[in-house]
C-alpha beads as a LAMMPS data file, in Angstrom:
LAMMPS data file: protein, C-alpha beads

84 atoms
83 bonds

1 atom types
1 bond types

-500.0 500.0 xlo xhi
-500.0 500.0 ylo yhi
-500.0 500.0 zlo zhi

Masses

1 110.0

Atoms # bond

1 1 1 0.000 0.000 0.000
2 1 1 3.004 2.274 -0.357
3 1 1 2.416 5.247 -2.587
4 1 1 -1.384 5.225 -2.358
5 1 1 -2.544 8.765 -1.853
6 1 1 -6.047 10.119 -1.552
7 1 1 -5.696 11.534 -5.042
8 1 1 -4.769 8.123 -6.531
9 1 1 -7.581 6.357 -4.719
10 1 1 -10.057 8.976 -5.926
11 1 1 -9.021 8.708 -9.579
12 1 1 -8.906 4.901 -9.586
13 1 1 -12.212 4.562 -7.724
14 1 1 -13.988 7.004 -10.013
15 1 1 -12.493 5.261 -13.055
16 1 1 -13.814 1.928 -11.795
17 1 1 -17.296 3.331 -11.165
18 1 1 -17.408 4.990 -14.580
19 1 1 -16.207 1.788 -16.272
20 1 1 -18.977 -0.179 -14.562
21 1 1 -21.491 2.431 -15.745
22 1 1 -20.139 2.190 -19.312
23 1 1 -20.415 -1.607 -19.304
24 1 1 -23.972 -1.397 -17.962
25 1 1 -25.014 1.089 -20.671
26 1 1 -23.445 -0.972 -23.455
27 1 1 -25.380 -3.986 -22.161
28 1 1 -28.589 -1.965 -22.160
29 1 1 -27.977 -0.806 -25.741
30 1 1 -27.426 -4.394 -26.882
31 1 1 -30.558 -5.535 -25.029
32 1 1 -32.742 -2.759 -26.499
33 1 1 -31.341 -3.332 -29.978
34 1 1 -32.108 -7.045 -29.738
35 1 1 -35.693 -6.230 -28.720
36 1 1 -36.013 -3.904 -31.717
37 1 1 -34.609 -6.444 -34.176
38 1 1 -36.534 -9.405 -32.719
39 1 1 -39.583 -7.914 -30.991
40 1 1 -41.323 -9.856 -28.235
41 1 1 -44.560 -11.589 -29.233
42 1 1 -47.194 -8.906 -28.660
43 1 1 -50.572 -9.419 -30.284
44 1 1 -51.779 -5.842 -30.110
45 1 1 -50.261 -3.624 -32.832
46 1 1 -50.538 -0.468 -30.686
47 1 1 -48.627 -2.124 -27.828
48 1 1 -45.921 -3.189 -30.284
49 1 1 -45.556 0.433 -31.477
50 1 1 -45.310 1.712 -27.897
51 1 1 -42.771 -0.984 -27.023
52 1 1 -40.636 -0.203 -30.069
53 1 1 -40.766 3.548 -29.373
54 1 1 -39.797 2.941 -25.757
55 1 1 -36.849 0.786 -26.811
56 1 1 -35.591 3.433 -29.249
57 1 1 -35.951 6.157 -26.607
58 1 1 -34.103 4.150 -23.957
59 1 1 -31.381 3.230 -26.429
60 1 1 -30.952 6.928 -27.252
61 1 1 -30.644 7.770 -23.569
62 1 1 -28.004 5.080 -23.111
63 1 1 -26.031 6.423 -26.071
64 1 1 -26.117 9.923 -24.567
65 1 1 -24.915 8.524 -21.225
66 1 1 -22.034 6.840 -23.034
67 1 1 -21.180 10.008 -24.939
68 1 1 -20.880 11.887 -21.646
69 1 1 -19.433 9.131 -19.483
70 1 1 -16.684 7.808 -21.768
71 1 1 -14.632 11.043 -22.035
72 1 1 -14.908 11.561 -18.270
73 1 1 -13.735 7.979 -17.703
74 1 1 -10.882 8.393 -20.184
75 1 1 -9.682 11.584 -18.490
76 1 1 -9.765 10.061 -14.996
77 1 1 -8.061 6.882 -16.196
78 1 1 -5.250 8.857 -17.894
79 1 1 -4.716 10.965 -14.782
80 1 1 -4.735 7.877 -12.550
81 1 1 -2.152 6.171 -14.762
82 1 1 0.044 9.288 -14.847
83 1 1 0.159 9.366 -11.035
84 1 1 2.105 6.094 -10.971

Bonds

1 1 1 2
2 1 2 3
3 1 3 4
4 1 4 5
5 1 5 6
6 1 6 7
7 1 7 8
8 1 8 9
9 1 9 10
10 1 10 11
11 1 11 12
12 1 12 13
13 1 13 14
14 1 14 15
15 1 15 16
16 1 16 17
17 1 17 18
18 1 18 19
19 1 19 20
20 1 20 21
21 1 21 22
22 1 22 23
23 1 23 24
24 1 24 25
25 1 25 26
26 1 26 27
27 1 27 28
28 1 28 29
29 1 29 30
30 1 30 31
31 1 31 32
32 1 32 33
33 1 33 34
34 1 34 35
35 1 35 36
36 1 36 37
37 1 37 38
38 1 38 39
39 1 39 40
40 1 40 41
41 1 41 42
42 1 42 43
43 1 43 44
44 1 44 45
45 1 45 46
46 1 46 47
47 1 47 48
48 1 48 49
49 1 49 50
50 1 50 51
51 1 51 52
52 1 52 53
53 1 53 54
54 1 54 55
55 1 55 56
56 1 56 57
57 1 57 58
58 1 58 59
59 1 59 60
60 1 60 61
61 1 61 62
62 1 62 63
63 1 63 64
64 1 64 65
65 1 65 66
66 1 66 67
67 1 67 68
68 1 68 69
69 1 69 70
70 1 70 71
71 1 71 72
72 1 72 73
73 1 73 74
74 1 74 75
75 1 75 76
76 1 76 77
77 1 77 78
78 1 78 79
79 1 79 80
80 1 80 81
81 1 81 82
82 1 82 83
83 1 83 84
């Protein structure tokens, strides 16, 4: 544990949390995309439209989260690695 400062712990911990968030959002994008490509068996056409719209909306939100989260992760990871 020699050389571990509060600054290092902060940057590594935040990098880990952001990486977990990125992995979660990528999983959600894949899940929503699979539901769009192969929709679940819904008999009602209106429910199918609502479900598809909801999947597209959630996938868009996840892409925005990635667009914001990835640069923040990359910055913190680079700083954490430079503190070594």
